[in-house]
C-alpha positions in Angstrom: 58.9 78.2 91.1 55.9 79.8 92.4 55.1 83.8 92.0 58.8 84.4 90.4 58.6 84.8 86.7 60.2 88.4 86.7 63.0 87.3 88.5 63.9 84.4 86.5 63.5 86.6 83.4 65.8 89.3 85.0 68.3 86.2 85.9 67.7 84.5 81.8 68.8 87.6 80.4 71.9 88.2 83.0 72.9 84.5 82.2 72.5 85.3 78.4 73.9 88.9 78.1 76.6 89.5 75.1 79.0 90.6 78.2 80.2 89.9 81.9 78.1 91.1 84.7 77.5 91.2 88.1 74.3 91.0 90.2 73.4 91.6 93.4 70.3 90.0 95.0 68.6 91.0 98.2 65.8 90.3 100.5 64.9 89.3 104.1 65.7 85.8 105.0 63.8 83.2 103.7 62.4 85.2 100.3 64.4 82.9 98.3 67.4 84.0 97.2 69.3 80.4 97.3 66.7 78.9 94.9 66.8 81.6 92.9 70.9 81.1 92.6 70.4 77.3 92.4 67.5 78.6 88.9 70.4 80.6 87.9 72.7 78.0 88.1 71.1 75.8 86.4 70.3 78.0 83.1 74.3 78.9 83.0 74.9 75.2 83.2 72.4 74.4 80.3 73.6 77.3 78.2 77.0 76.1 78.4 78.6 78.1 81.3 81.3 76.7 84.1 79.1 77.1 87.3 81.7 77.6 90.4 79.8 77.8 93.9 80.4 79.4 97.0 78.6 80.6 100.1 79.7 82.9 102.9 79.4 81.4 106.4 79.3 83.6 109.7 82.1 81.3 111.3 84.9 82.1 108.7 83.6 85.9 108.4 87.1 87.1 110.7 89.4 84.8 108.6 91.3 87.2 105.7 90.2 86.2 101.9 88.5 82.8 103.1 85.3 83.5 101.5 87.7 84.3 98.2 89.7 81.4 98.7 86.6 79.3 98.9 85.3 81.3 95.5 88.5 80.9 93.4 89.8 77.3 95.3 89.1 74.9 92.0 90.9 77.9 89.7 93.7 77.8 91.7 95.5 75.3 90.1 95.5 77.7 86.5 97.3 80.3 88.7 100.7 78.5 87.5 99.8 79.9 84.4 99.7 83.3 85.0 102.8 85.4 85.4 105.1 85.5 88.0 104.0 89.0 89.7 100.5 87.2 90.3 101.3 84.1 91.8 103.0 85.8 93.4 100.4 88.1 95.0 97.9 85.2 95.3 100.5 82.8 97.5 101.1 86.2 99.3 97.2 86.7 99.8 96.5 82.9 100.2 99.4 82.5 102.8 101.2 80.2 100.6 104.2 82.1 101.2 105.4 85.8 102.6 106.0 88.7 101.3 104.2 92.6 101.5 100.3 92.4 101.5 99.1 92.7 98.5 96.7 95.7 98.0 92.8 95.2 97.2 93.6 96.9 93.4 97.0 93.9 92.7 95.1 91.5 94.0 91.9 92.3 92.2 94.0 92.8 88.6 95.3 89.0 89.3 92.0 87.4 90.2 90.6 89.1 86.6 93.9 87.9 85.3 92.8 84.6 86.2 88.9 84.3 85.8 90.4 85.6 82.2 92.4 82.6 81.5 89.3 80.3 83.1 86.8 81.6 80.9 88.8 81.6 77.7 87.4 77.8 76.6 83.7 78.4 78.0 81.7 81.2 79.7 81.9 81.0 83.3 79.7 81.9 86.3 80.4 82.6 90.0 77.7 82.0 92.6 77.9 83.4 95.9 75.6 83.0 98.3 75.3 84.6 101.9 77.5 87.4 100.8 77.2 89.5 104.1 78.7 86.7 105.9 82.1 87.4 104.0 85.4 88.7 105.8 86.2 92.4 104.5 89.0 91.2 102.6 87.5 89.4 100.1 84.4 91.8 100.0 87.0 94.4 98.9 88.3 92.4 96.5 85.0 91.0 95.0 83.3 94.6 94.7 86.4 95.6 93.1 86.4 92.5 90.1 82.2 92.9 90.1 82.7 96.2 88.6 85.2 95.3 86.1 83.6 92.4 84.0 82.5 94.5 81.4 84.3 93.3 78.5 84.8 89.4 80.0 83.3 86.3 79.6 82.5 86.3 84.2 79.4 86.5 85.5 79.3 87.3 89.1 75.9 86.9 91.1 75.6 87.6 94.6 73.0 86.4 97.2 72.9 89.5 100.3 70.1 89.2 103.4 68.7 92.6 103.6 68.6 92.9 107.3 72.3 92.5 107.9 74.9 95.0 107.1 78.2 94.4 104.9 80.4 95.8 102.7 78.4 94.8 99.9 76.4 97.4 100.8 78.4 100.5 99.7 80.1 98.3 96.6 78.0 100.2 93.7 77.2 96.6 92.6 73.9 96.7 90.4 70.9 94.7 92.3 67.6 92.9 92.0 65.8 93.3 94.9 64.0 90.1 96.0 60.6 90.8 97.7 58.2 88.8 99.7 55.4 86.6 97.3 52.2 88.3 96.4 49.1 87.2 98.1 48.0 84.9 95.2 51.7 83.6 95.2 51.8 82.9 98.5 48.1 81.0 99.2 49.4 78.9 96.0 52.3 78.0 97.2 51.2 77.0 101.0 48.3 74.9 99.3 50.6 73.2 97.1 52.8 72.1 99.6 50.5 71.7 102.5 46.8 71.0 100.9 45.0 69.8 104.0 45.3 73.2 105.9 42.0 73.7 108.3 40.8 77.0 107.2 41.6 79.2 110.8 45.5 77.4 110.9 45.9 78.8 106.7 44.8 82.0 107.7 46.8 82.0 110.8 50.2 80.9 108.5 49.5 83.3 105.7 49.0 85.9 108.5 52.2 85.4 109.8 54.7 84.7 107.2 53.6 87.8 104.9 54.7 86.1 101.7 57.9 84.5 103.1 58.6 81.4 101.2 60.3 79.9 104.3 57.7 80.7 106.6 54.8 79.5 104.2 57.0 75.9 104.2 58.1 75.2 107.9 55.5 77.5 110.4 52.4 74.4 109.4 54.2 71.7 110.5 54.5 73.9 114.0 50.8 74.6 114.3 48.8 72.2 115.8 44.7 72.6 115.0 41.7 72.3 117.4 42.0 73.7 120.9 46.1 73.8 121.0 46.1 76.1 118.2 46.5 79.2 120.0 48.7 77.7 122.7 51.0 76.8 120.2 51.1 79.9 118.0 51.8 81.7 121.5 54.5 79.4 122.1 56.2 80.4 118.5 55.8 83.8 119.1 53.4 84.3 116.1 51.2 86.8 118.2 53.5 88.6 119.3 54.3 91.8 116.6 57.4 92.6 117.9 59.2 89.9 117.0 61.2 89.3 113.8 60.6 86.5 110.9 63.8 84.7 111.6 62.9 85.2 115.2 59.7 83.3 114.7 61.5 81.2 112.6 64.3 80.2 114.9 61.7 79.5 117.7 60.2 76.6 114.8 64.0 74.9 114.3 64.7 75.4 118.5 61.9 73.0 118.9 63.7 70.3 116.4 67.5 71.0 117.9 65.9 70.4 121.6 64.5 67.0 120.7 67.9 65.4 119.3 69.8 63.3 121.4 73.2 65.2 123.2 75.6 63.3 120.7 73.9 64.9 117.4 73.1 68.4 119.2 77.0 68.5 120.1 78.0 67.2 116.1 75.7 70.0 115.1 77.2 72.6 117.5 81.1 71.7 116.4 79.9 71.9 112.3 78.1 75.5 112.6 80.7 76.8 114.8 83.1 75.6 112.2 81.1 77.4 108.9 79.7 73.9 107.4 77.7 75.1 104.5 73.7 75.5 104.6 73.9 75.8 100.6 74.1 72.5 98.2 76.8 72.2 96.4 78.8 74.7 98.2 81.1 72.4 100.2 84.4 73.5 99.9 86.9 71.1 99.1 88.8 68.8 101.7 91.8 71.0 101.2 89.9 74.2 102.8 89.9 72.1 106.0 86.1 72.6 107.4 84.4 70.3 109.9 82.8 67.6 108.4 79.9 66.2 110.6 78.8 62.7 111.1 76.4 60.3 112.1 73.7 63.1 111.7 70.6 61.1 110.6 68.6 62.2 113.0 68.8 65.8 112.6 68.3 65.0 108.3 65.0 63.2 109.9 64.1 66.0 112.0 64.0 68.6 109.0 67.6 70.5 110.1 70.2 68.7 107.9 70.3 67.9 104.1 72.7 65.7 102.1 74.5 67.5 99.5 74.0 66.2 96.5 77.8 66.5 95.3 79.6 65.6 98.3 77.7 63.4 100.0 78.1 65.6 103.2 75.7 67.1 105.9 74.9 70.6 105.4 72.5 72.4 107.0 69.1 73.4 105.6 68.9 77.0 106.0 71.4 79.2 107.2 69.1 80.0 110.3 69.5 76.3 111.2 73.2 77.3 111.7 72.6 80.2 113.4 69.9 78.4 115.5 71.9 75.4 117.0 74.3 78.1 118.1 72.2 80.2 120.0 70.6 77.6 121.9 74.2 76.2 123.1 75.0 76.8 126.3 78.2 79.2 126.4 79.9 75.9 128.0 79.1 73.8 125.2 80.0 76.5 123.0 83.7 76.6 124.7 84.0 73.2 124.3 82.7 72.7 120.8 85.4 75.6 120.2 88.3 74.0 122.6 87.8 70.9 120.4 88.0 72.6 116.7 91.0 74.0 117.7 92.7 70.7 117.9 90.6 69.2 114.7 92.3 72.6 113.2 96.1 72.3 115.2 98.0 72.8 111.8 96.1 75.6 110.5 97.6 78.9 112.6 94.7 81.1 111.7 91.9 78.7 112.4 93.2 77.4 115.1 93.3 81.0 116.8 89.8 81.7 116.0 88.7 78.9 117.8 91.3 78.9 120.8 89.9 82.5 121.4 86.6 81.7 121.5 87.1 78.5 124.1 89.3 80.3 126.2 88.1 82.6 129.4 91.1 83.8 131.7 94.5 85.0 131.0 96.3 82.4 129.1 100.3 83.1 127.4 100.1 80.3 125.1 96.4 81.1 123.8 97.9 84.8 123.5 100.8 83.5 121.7 98.6 81.8 119.4 96.8 84.8 118.6 99.3 87.0 118.0 101.1 84.3 115.5 97.9 84.2 113.5 97.7 88.0 113.7 101.0 88.2 112.4 100.3 85.7 109.4 97.2 87.7 108.7 98.9 91.1 108.1 101.5 89.3 106.0 98.4 88.1 103.8 96.9 92.3 103.9 93.9 90.6 106.3 94.4 94.0 108.8 91.1 93.4 110.4 91.4 90.1 111.4 94.8 90.9 112.7 93.5 93.5 114.8 91.2 91.7 116.4 93.4 88.5 117.1 95.8 91.1 118.5 93.1 92.7 120.8 92.1 89.5 122.2 95.5 88.5 122.6 96.2 91.6 125.0 92.7 90.8 126.8 94.4 86.8 127.3 98.0 88.6 128.3 99.2 87.1 131.7 101.3 90.2 132.4 100.5 94.1 131.9 104.0 94.7 129.8 102.6 91.8 127.0 99.2 93.4 127.2 100.5 97.2 126.2 102.6 96.1 123.9 99.4 93.8 122.3 97.5 96.7 122.0 100.0 99.2 121.0 100.5 96.5 118.0 97.0 96.3 117.2 96.2 100.2 117.2 99.6 99.9 115.0 98.1 98.2 112.6 94.6 99.8 112.4 96.4 103.1 111.9 98.2 101.7 109.0 94.9 99.9 107.7 92.5 103.3 108.1 90.7 101.4 110.6 91.4 105.0 112.9 88.2 104.3 114.6 89.3 101.1 116.1 92.9 102.3 116.4 91.7 105.2 119.0 89.8 102.6 120.9 92.7 100.4 121.7 94.8 103.5 122.7 92.0 104.5 125.4 91.3 101.0 126.4 95.4 100.9 127.3 95.3 104.5 129.4 95.0 104.2 133.2 91.5 105.5 134.3 90.9 109.6 134.8 93.6 110.3 132.4 92.7 112.2 129.4 92.6 111.7 125.7 96.1 111.5 124.7 96.9 113.9 121.4 97.7 110.7 119.1 94.4 109.2 120.1 92.6 112.3 119.0 94.0 112.8 115.7 92.8 109.3 115.3 89.3 110.2 116.6 88.6 113.2 114.8 90.3 112.1 112.1 87.5 109.1 111.0 84.5 111.5 112.9 85.3 113.8 109.8 85.8 112.0 107.0 83.3 109.4 107.7 80.1 111.3 109.0 81.8 114.7 108.2 81.8 116.1 111.3 82.9 119.5 111.5 81.8 120.7 114.3 82.9 118.6 117.4 85.9 117.8 115.4 86.7 121.1 115.4 86.9 121.8 118.7 88.4 118.3 119.6 92.0 118.8 117.9 92.0 122.5 119.1 91.6 121.6 122.9 94.0 119.1 121.9 96.5 121.5 120.4 96.1 124.2 123.5 97.0 121.4 125.6 100.3 120.5 123.9 101.3 124.3 124.0 100.7 124.8 127.4 102.1 121.6 128.8 104.6 121.3 126.1 106.1 124.7 125.7 108.9 124.8 122.7 108.7 121.2 121.9 107.6 120.5 118.2 106.4 117.1 117.6 105.2 115.3 114.9 102.0 115.0 116.8 101.0 118.2 117.3 101.9 119.0 113.0 99.3 116.2 112.8 96.8 118.0 115.0 97.4 121.7 113.1 97.0 119.6 109.8 93.8 118.2 110.7 92.1 121.1 112.2 93.2 123.0 108.6 91.7 119.9 106.6 88.1 120.5 108.9 87.9 124.0 108.6 88.6 123.7 105.3 85.3 121.4 105.0 83.4 123.9 107.2 84.3 126.3 105.4 82.5 128.8 108.7 84.1 132.2 109.0 84.2 132.1 113.2 86.6 128.9 113.4 88.4 130.0 110.7 89.5 132.9 113.1 89.8 131.0 116.1 92.3 128.5 114.0 94.2 131.5 112.9 94.3 132.8 116.4 95.0 129.4 117.8 98.2 129.2 115.2 99.6 132.4 116.0 100.1 131.5 119.7 102.1 128.7 118.4 104.3 130.7 117.6 107.8 128.7 116.7 106.3 125.3 117.3 103.7 126.6 113.9 104.8 124.1 111.5 105.9 126.8 108.3 103.6 124.2 105.9 101.0 124.9 107.7 100.8 128.4 107.7 100.8 127.8 103.7 97.8 125.5 104.3 96.3 127.9 106.5 96.4 131.0 104.1 95.7 128.8 100.6 93.2 126.7 102.3 91.2 129.5 104.3 90.7 132.5 102.2 92.7 133.4 99.3 90.9 137.0 98.8 92.3 138.2 102.0 95.4 135.9 102.6 96.2 134.7 99.1 99.1 137.0 98.0 101.9 135.3 97.4 100.8 131.8 98.4 101.9 130.9 94.5 105.5 131.6 95.1 105.2 130.2 98.7 104.1 126.9 97.0 107.1 126.6 94.4 109.3 127.1 97.1 108.0 124.0 98.9 108.0 121.9 95.7 112.0 122.1 95.1 112.3 120.2 98.0 110.4 117.8 96.5 113.2 115.0 97.6 112.4 115.6 101.7 108.4 115.3 101.1 106.3 112.4 101.7 103.1 111.9 100.1 101.0 113.6 101.7 103.0 116.5 101.9 102.8 116.5 97.9 98.9 116.2 98.3 98.3 118.9 100.6 101.1 121.6 99.1 98.7 120.5 95.7 95.8 121.5 97.4 97.4 125.2 98.1 98.1 125.2 94.5 94.5 124.7 93.7 93.4 127.6 95.6 95.9 129.7 94.0 95.1 128.0 89.9 98.7 126.7 90.0 98.1 122.9 90.1 99.2 122.0 86.4 102.7 123.1 87.3 102.4 120.1 89.7 100.3 117.1 87.7 102.9 115.1 87.3 104.2 114.8 90.8 100.4 114.1 91.8 100.3 111.3 89.1 103.3 109.3 90.6 101.7 109.5 93.7 98.5 108.2 93.2 100.1 105.6 91.3 102.1 104.7 94.2 99.4 104.7 97.1 97.3 102.9 95.3 99.1 99.9 94.5 100.6 99.7 98.0 97.1 99.6 99.0 97.2 103.3 100.9 94.1 104.6 99.2 92.6 107.6 101.4 95.7 109.9 99.8 94.8 108.7 96.6 91.4 109.9 97.1 92.5 113.7 97.4 95.4 113.2 94.9 92.5 112.1 92.5 90.6 115.0 93.1 93.3 117.3 92.3 93.8 115.7 89.1 90.3 115.9 88.5 90.3 119.6 88.9 93.3 120.2 86.8 91.7 118.5 83.9 88.5 120.3 84.5 90.3 123.4 84.0 92.9 122.9 81.5 89.7 121.3 79.2 90.5 117.4 79.4 87.0 116.9 80.5 86.7 113.0 79.4 89.7 112.5 81.6 88.1 114.5 84.5 85.2 112.2 84.1 87.0 108.9 84.0 89.1 110.2 87.1 86.2 111.1 89.3 84.1 107.7 88.4 87.8 106.0 90.0 87.9 108.4 92.6 84.1 107.2 93.5 84.6 104.1 93.1 87.3 104.0 96.0 85.6 106.5 98.3 82.7 104.3 97.9 84.4 100.5 98.7 86.2 102.2 101.6 83.3 103.8 103.4 84.8 107.6 103.3 81.3 109.2 103.2 82.6 112.6 102.8 85.4 112.4 100.5 82.6 110.4 98.2 80.1 113.1 98.0 83.3 115.3 97.9 83.7 113.4 94.4 80.3 113.5 93.8 79.9 117.4 94.0 83.0 118.0 91.2 81.4 115.5 89.4 78.3 117.9 89.4 80.3 120.6 88.6 81.6 118.9 85.6 78.3 117.8 84.6 77.2 121.4 84.4 80.0 122.8 82.8 79.0 120.3 80.0 75.1 121.1 80.1 74.1 117.9 81.5 72.1 119.4 83.6 69.7 116.7 84.7 72.7 114.7 85.6 74.3 117.9 87.4 70.9 118.4 89.4 70.8 114.8 91.0 74.2 115.4 92.3 73.7 118.5 93.4 70.4 117.5 95.4 72.5 114.2 96.6 75.6 116.2 98.0 73.4 119.3 99.4 71.0 117.1 101.4 74.1 115.2 103.1 76.3 118.7 103.4 73.8 121.3 104.7 72.3 119.7 108.0 76.2 119.2 108.6 77.3 122.5 108.3 79.9 121.7 105.4 80.8 124.7 103.8 83.1 123.4 101.1 80.3 121.2 99.6 77.5 123.5 100.2 79.5 125.7 98.4 80.0 123.6 95.5 76.6 122.4 94.9 76.0 126.2 94.5 78.4 126.7 92.3 76.8 123.6 90.2 73.4 125.5 90.2 74.7 128.9 89.0 77.0 126.8 86.2 73.9 124.4 85.2 71.5 127.4 84.9 73.9 129.3 83.1 74.5 126.3 80.7 70.8 126.1 80.2 70.5 130.4 79.8 68.3 130.6 82.4 70.2 133.5 84.1 67.7 134.5 86.5 68.8 130.5 88.2 71.8 131.3 88.1 72.1 134.8 89.8 70.0 133.6 92.8 72.2 130.6 93.0 75.6 132.2 92.8 74.8 135.1 95.3 74.2 132.1 97.6 77.6 132.1 97.6 78.8 135.5 98.0 76.2 138.5 97.7 77.6 141.0 95.0 80.1 143.8 95.2 82.5 141.9 98.2 83.5 138.1 98.8 82.3 136.3 101.8 85.2 135.4 104.1 86.4 132.0 104.0 83.7 131.2 101.3 86.4 129.5 98.8 84.1 129.8 95.7 83.1 133.1 96.1 86.4 134.3 94.0 86.1 131.2 91.8 82.4 132.2 91.0 83.5 135.7 90.1 82.3 135.6 86.3 79.0 133.5 87.0 77.5 136.4 89.3 78.9 139.1 86.6 77.3 137.6 83.6 74.1 136.4 85.4 73.7 139.9 86.6 74.0 141.4 83.7 71.7 138.9 81.5 68.9 140.1 83.9 69.5 143.7 84.2 71.4 144.0 87.1 74.4 146.1 85.6 75.0 148.1 88.5 75.2 145.0 90.7 77.3 143.3 87.7 80.0 146.3 87.7 80.0 147.0 91.3 80.9 142.9 91.5 83.5 143.9 89.4 85.2 146.7 90.3 85.1 144.7 94.1 87.7 142.2 92.2 89.9 144.4 91.3 89.9 146.2 94.4 91.0 143.1 96.4 93.7 142.4 94.3 92.3 139.5 92.6 94.6 139.7 89.9 97.6 139.4 91.7 96.6 136.2 93.6 95.8 133.7 91.0 96.4 133.7 86.9 92.7 132.4 86.3 91.3 135.0 88.6 93.3 137.8 86.7 92.0 136.5 84.3 88.2 136.4 84.9 88.6 140.0 86.6 89.5 141.6 83.7 86.4 139.8 81.4 84.5 140.8 84.5 85.7 144.6 84.5 85.8 144.3 80.2 81.9 142.6 80.4 80.8 145.5 82.5 81.9 149.2 81.8 80.0 151.4 79.6 83.4 152.8 77.7 83.8 150.9 74.6 87.5 151.8 74.5 87.9 150.7 77.9 86.1 147.6 77.4 88.8 146.8 74.2 91.6 147.3 76.6 90.5 144.9 79.3 89.3 142.4 76.5 92.3 142.7 74.7 94.4 142.0 78.4 92.4 139.2 79.2 92.5 137.1 76.3 96.4 138.1 75.8 97.2 137.0 79.4 99.3 134.2 78.9 97.6 132.0 81.1 94.2 132.4 79.3 94.9 128.9 77.2 95.3 126.7 80.3 91.7 128.1 81.3 89.7 127.7 78.1 86.7 127.5 79.4 86.8 131.0 80.9 88.4 132.0 78.0 85.6 130.6 75.7 83.1 132.6 77.7 85.3 136.0 77.6 85.6 135.7 74.0 81.7 134.7 73.6 80.8 138.2 75.6 83.4 140.2 73.8 82.2 138.9 70.4 78.4 140.0 71.5 79.7 143.1 71.8 81.5 143.6 69.0 78.7 142.8 66.9 76.1 145.5 68.9 79.3 148.3 68.8 81.1 147.4 66.0 79.2 145.3 63.3 78.9 142.2 62.6 82.3 141.3 60.7 84.2 142.5 64.0 82.6 140.1 65.9 83.0 136.8 64.1 86.5 136.0 64.7 86.1 136.2 68.1 83.0 133.9 67.9 84.4 131.3 65.7 87.0 130.6 68.1 84.8 130.8 71.4 82.8 128.3 69.2 85.6 125.8 68.6 86.9 125.8 72.1 83.3 125.2 73.4 83.1 122.5 71.1 86.3 120.8 71.7 85.6 121.0 75.4 82.1 119.0 74.8 79.8 121.9 76.1 77.2 121.2 73.2 74.8 124.1 75.2 77.5 126.8 75.0 78.6 125.6 71.1 74.7 126.2 70.3 74.7 129.7 72.1 78.0 130.5 70.2 76.8 129.8 66.9 73.2 131.6 67.4 75.5 134.5 67.8 78.0 133.3 64.7 74.3 133.1 62.7 72.9 136.4 63.8 76.6 138.1 62.4 75.1 136.6 59.2 78.0 133.2 59.0 75.9 130.5 58.0 76.7 127.8 60.7 75.6 124.4 59.1 77.4 121.6 60.2 80.5 120.9 58.3 81.5 117.5 56.4 84.5 118.4 57.5 83.3 118.3 60.8 80.8 115.2 60.8 83.9 113.4 59.0 85.2 113.0 62.8 82.4 110.3 63.2 83.5 106.8 62.6 82.0 104.4 60.7 80.1 103.2 63.4 79.1 105.9 65.3 77.0 107.6 62.1 75.9 104.0 61.5 74.6 104.4 65.4 73.5 107.8 65.1 71.4 107.0 61.8 69.8 103.7 63.7 69.4 105.8 66.8 67.9 108.9 64.3 65.3 106.4 62.9 63.6 105.6 66.8 65.7 102.4 67.0 66.6 101.7 71.3 70.3 101.1 72.0 69.2 97.1 72.6 67.8 97.5 69.2 70.2 99.1 67.5 73.0 96.5 69.3 71.3 93.4 68.2 71.4 95.0 64.3 75.5 95.4 65.1 76.1 92.9 67.6 77.0 95.3 70.5 75.8 95.9 73.9 73.4 98.4 74.6 76.1 100.0 77.6 78.6 99.9 74.4 75.7 101.6 71.6 75.1 103.9 74.7 79.1 105.2 74.9 78.9 105.6 71.1 76.0 108.2 71.1 77.4 109.6 74.3 80.8 110.8 72.0 78.0 111.1 68.7 76.4 114.0 70.1 78.9 116.6 71.0 80.7 116.1 67.8 77.5 116.8 66.0 77.7 119.8 68.8 73.5 118.7 69.9 72.2 117.6 73.8 69.5 114.7 73.0 68.7 112.4 70.8 65.5 113.9 69.6 68.3 116.5 67.3 70.1 113.4 65.6 67.9 113.6 62.8 68.2 117.1 61.8 72.1 117.3 62.8 72.3 114.2 60.2 70.2 115.8 57.8 72.9 118.6 57.2 75.5 115.8 56.0 76.2 116.5 52.2 74.3 113.8 50.2 77.3 112.1 49.3 78.4 111.4 52.8 74.8 110.4 54.2 75.0 106.8 55.9 
């Protein structure tokens, strides 16, 4: 293998790694991904791994779980050794029994158990080529499994074409880019395989192949030397810069296909349309039912087919050959081949339906009924995408309007329940009479997807508001579920927009509905919009609604909990949220789970459970990435950035801040841009850069007021006041604190009461009044529930006490603040507080009692890191993976009150002599 030393080294390290991993090879067509997959399979086999290979094929991309079935086929006999729950999951997913469709989580967990069992005797390597052709259901499950291989003996490597999008693109799996060969390597490969090329041909091939190995191997045999050279090059499109390299190679293969006999071309076409493999070693077992080509030796001689060494079957030499065979066939030839394949698969409901649908042009009730049966089968197995496609095709082939309408309605229903709202909307529109307006139900679908897929808060607001007005004007005094959905969607859109004009328009619109406005929606309106002006009493209204919990749907619980967050009473309802997210995730309805996880994370951040909040955020980010919810993905990153800023992880916080802000600001998503400003404020405060903190804070709201419908304006009250005080802006700080008091913030939420009292205490020039206000803040019943803010107020109080009443009076407050920051894992705040303690005359050496919190392993790792060893070197000494070493150090730093490796030596040097490692 020429020019691939770096990739081979990475793959060898991948195979020999101590723990399970996943790796994606990503590159253009013909760049050599399959050759590298052959290499890693060979290395793994020589190292004692069991190697299982599979390959995606375009013909099966619409069959739910077809790719997963192929990948796991050889392991399925071991399913009988799993528990009954997991056996049922496999049977349902692969169509061996009926039952409730499995969720991605339940099927993924069952597969992890199967892989654990299969790798118990020897390590296991799964090799998946052409992953871009896998069906959507398989990609979702394989992505879930791939992210959870750490700690196992299973490795997964996937090959993807970079020019074709797939669900793996957003699966957050580590990648190894496979790029074109260098000029030197390209010349070496060409000279090795085609040593007799004339100089002119050699230059042309090198110029056109651009380092692509497949092109370097295939182009020379199709370019004639001498006077015909330019003519042949023109025929192949080599002088047309607009043609992509795959198109040029298809010219090469197309000339060979056209020279085959009719019978062989038909045989190749049937094989291509049924997904015959293009990778040796991945021919499926006979039980998988793919077509087996026969009497095709002529195509082998033409360099189009090969012989699989394991099965002896014909396989395509490359996926481009397979696609070229299909593209060079006429429509009638393709339909005839599909009809023949439908007869071959007469006992396979779904595969037969796929070919019947492609072979039929005119309405045919028999074919439509077969497609409907296939859709029902796919729905039972959780293959919503395939079910929607087959029902839609069944509607097209229906012989009467009633059956067509019924099947379109069924397709929209399945799409809606699977979260495929854009398809549901298209289906509803397709059944609409010409000249009629979009129905309110389809508005819900289209606006919902515009919001959550692309963050559209402008057009979607106008669209939903118009639909509400239409219902109000044409269906007066008739409350409906559709109206409720529209109203709640409009409120969600406006919450994300954070735009005062949109909110005022919505408030007027809801007012015009009169009794038609849903009562819970009015709570959402007042809480989600502007709690400063409309939040009084919201907490009590939310509490009354939760009293009727038995009558609530999961989304009601989630929406009310969002309202509770805005008035800082979320902790009261955490148990309900936890039950909701567990149920929704298990049943596959992940959309509601995402917001529920946001709420759980926010409460964990508020009460000081920061490690748990990090785990919740990562779980949510994984869900949003897997399911393509861009808005909720960036929403999650915003919360993770805010958490990182609170912990003093400034670089990570700013990286997340930049990512979210770049996406959200052009779209006008004020909720997220305000959060990014809050990240900037919090990170700057953690660093002690008070000028930057002030500039970020006034980007949310100017001092002395609270910008209408800016949800972060009251939440960052304490941040703005502290930053102003530390930069000499005493007047602005005092004005802002008084504005909070006059706006009645203490009556809106317990957290706002705490920070308002704290801000007033920090800014008053009267020492007596300051003591009273600090006491009021620190003894507030809610103070223990907001430890981060409580500790900051104590720190400010301690600093003031040291200056006004002397060091002794300050120490108890500073000690309490330091203990809280330390427990939270906020090392920069901890160190700042310790500096104040030292200024008060109290030694703050790291005590042996504190260091005793380190386990023996943590102390050993810290000692080696302090000596300058890398994570990899430490792992080799202690027989741990570098990732495990990193995790230990992540826990060690806050325990030692430090934030970097460089501070380890000094921190460990403070341990008494008898406790040194």
